[in-house]
N, C-alpha and C positions, 0 to 999 in steps of 0.2 A: 302916393305916397312912398317916401325915401325907404328902401330898403337897405338895412345893414347885413353885412355879411363877413365873418372872420374865416380865413384859412391856415389850416395848419399844415406840415409836413409831419408824416408819424411812421414809424418801422414796425412791420410785424416780428417782435421779439422772439416771440416763441407760441407754439401750438400747445394747449393743455388741454385734454379731452374734449369738452365741447366748448372750450372758451380760446380765443386769441388774444393774447397779449400785446398792445400796441404801445408803443414808448414815442410820447411827441415831442420831437425835437425842439430843443432850446426851453422847455417848459417842464422840466422835472414832472412830468406828469404820466403816469401809466392808465391806460383804460383797458379794460375786461370787457371783450365782445363777444356775444355769442358767436359761435363758428358759420353757423347757419345763415348769417345775414353778410358773411361774404361769399364770393365766387369760391367755388371749387378748387379753382387753378391757384388760387393765392397761395404762397407759401412763405416760410420764416424766411425773414432778410428783405421781403419786397417791401419799397417805400410806397408812401399812399398819401393823397392828398385830402384832408378833412376839410369838409366847409359847412358851417354852423349859419343858417338863415332863419330868422324869426319869421313864422308863417303869419304876418298882421291879419290877414282876414277869416283864417281859420280861429285864431287867439279871439278876435272880435265875436264873430260868432259863439263859440264856447260861453263867452262872458255873457254875452247877452241870454243864451239858453238858462244858464245857472240863475240869473237874475230873475228871469221869469218863473222858473221852477220855487226859487225862494218867495218870490210874491205870492205863487198858488198856496204856499204854506202858512202865511199869513191869517189869522181869524179875520172874518168879515163880520158886518154887522149882521144880525140873526142866527150867527152860529153860537151853538150854546156851548159853553166847558164844563168840563167834568171836576 
């Protein structure tokens, strides 16, 4: 399966309480990220590479599970309705 990914550069613009505010270079996008997700040594002004990758297998597993749960909710012959 072909896996696509997109990468961006971002800078930690500032740290505000429990949040790190990242500015994505060239995109005009600001991301608020919980500081607990970042290594403790990262500071304001540090540049990062953000890579987004779609998890195809996990996506398919969840879609299959939801479909199965939806099928379980469908009335079957012999079920009575109120």
